[in-house]
C-alpha positions in Angstrom: 0.0 0.0 0.0 2.5 2.6 1.1 5.5 1.3 -0.8 4.9 3.7 -3.8 4.1 6.7 -1.5 6.2 9.9 -1.8 7.7 10.6 1.7 8.1 13.8 3.7 10.8 13.5 6.4 10.1 15.9 9.3 13.0 17.0 11.3 12.9 19.2 14.4 15.2 22.2 14.6 15.5 24.9 17.2 15.5 27.9 14.9 14.4 28.0 11.3 16.9 30.6 9.9 20.2 28.8 10.6 18.7 25.5 9.6 17.4 26.9 6.3 20.8 28.4 5.6 22.6 25.0 6.3 20.2 22.8 4.3 19.9 25.3 1.4 23.4 26.8 1.2 25.7 24.1 2.7 23.9 21.0 1.5 22.5 22.5 -1.7 18.9 21.3 -1.1 16.2 23.0 -3.2 14.3 25.3 -0.8 10.6 25.5 -1.6 9.5 27.8 1.2 7.5 27.8 4.4 4.2 26.0 4.6 1.1 27.0 6.4 2.2 25.0 9.5 5.4 27.0 9.7 7.7 24.1 8.4 10.6 25.0 6.0 10.2 22.7 3.1 13.0 21.3 0.8 12.4 19.3 -2.4 14.2 15.9 -2.5 14.7 13.2 -5.2 11.7 11.1 -6.4 9.2 13.7 -5.2 10.0 13.3 -1.6 10.7 16.3 0.7 12.3 17.4 3.9 10.3 19.5 6.4 12.1 21.4 9.1 9.8 21.9 12.1 11.0 24.8 14.3 10.7 24.0 18.0 12.8 25.9 20.5 12.9 22.9 22.8 14.1 20.4 20.1 17.0 18.2 21.1 19.0 15.9 18.9 18.6 12.1 19.4 22.2 11.3 18.7 21.2 8.8 16.1 21.1 9.2 12.3 18.1 11.1 11.3 18.5 11.2 7.6 20.7 9.4 5.1 21.3 10.7 1.6 22.2 8.1 -1.0 25.0 9.4 -3.2 26.8 7.9 -6.3 30.4 8.9 -5.2 30.8 9.4 -1.4 34.4 10.7 -1.7 33.4 13.4 -4.3 30.3 14.4 -2.2 32.3 14.6 1.0 34.9 17.0 -0.8 32.1 19.1 -2.2 30.4 19.5 1.1 33.6 20.2 3.0 34.2 23.0 0.4 30.8 24.4 1.6 31.8 24.3 5.2 30.3 21.0 6.3 32.4 19.1 8.9 32.4 15.3 8.9 32.7 13.1 12.0 35.4 10.5 12.4 34.9 7.4 14.5 37.2 4.7 16.0 34.8 2.4 17.8 34.4 -1.3 18.0 32.7 -2.2 14.7 32.7 1.3 13.4 35.9 3.0 12.1 36.2 5.7 9.6 39.1 6.3 7.3 39.0 9.7 5.6 35.5 10.1 7.1 34.2 7.0 5.4 33.2 3.7 7.0 32.5 0.5 5.0 29.4 -1.2 6.4 28.7 -4.4 4.5 27.1 -3.4 1.2 27.6 0.4 1.6 30.0 3.1 2.5 28.8 5.8 4.9 29.9 9.2 6.4 28.3 11.3 9.1 27.9 15.0 9.9 25.7 17.2 11.9 23.3 20.1 11.2 23.4 23.3 13.3 21.2 21.6 16.0 23.3 18.5 16.3 20.9 16.3 14.3 23.1 13.5 12.7 22.9 13.2 9.0 24.6 10.7 6.8 25.8 10.1 3.3 25.8 6.6 1.9 27.0 5.0 -1.3 25.7 1.5 -2.2 28.5 -0.7 -3.2 28.2 -3.0 -6.3 27.5 -6.6 -5.3 30.4 -8.9 -4.9 31.0 -11.2 -7.9 29.8 -14.8 -7.3 32.4 -17.1 -5.9 33.9 -19.6 -8.6 
């Protein structure tokens, strides 16, 4: 039923202005405008969207809130760093980044935060391994 639905991801932010600047100017998302509920709307691929919901009491969860699929994670990291985005590096059991990137089974991933501390991710799907002979 819902598998063909267009999705709107709603993310809470403390203040609209710095969040809009980050998502529009740093991440390069297409800003649509403010809707009647006061959410700041961004157009995403496939007809989906991101809605930033201003809430002065918003607090980040510390977990990945959104992951953007990219074709070339290295190139995307470089482009975002040029726009002032800072990527996290980890050295944890089962999660170690090299040049901001961690290989997790069938994908590569890299994480960064928005101005409110919401954790965002880039991921690149790796091609399937060739079958064993």
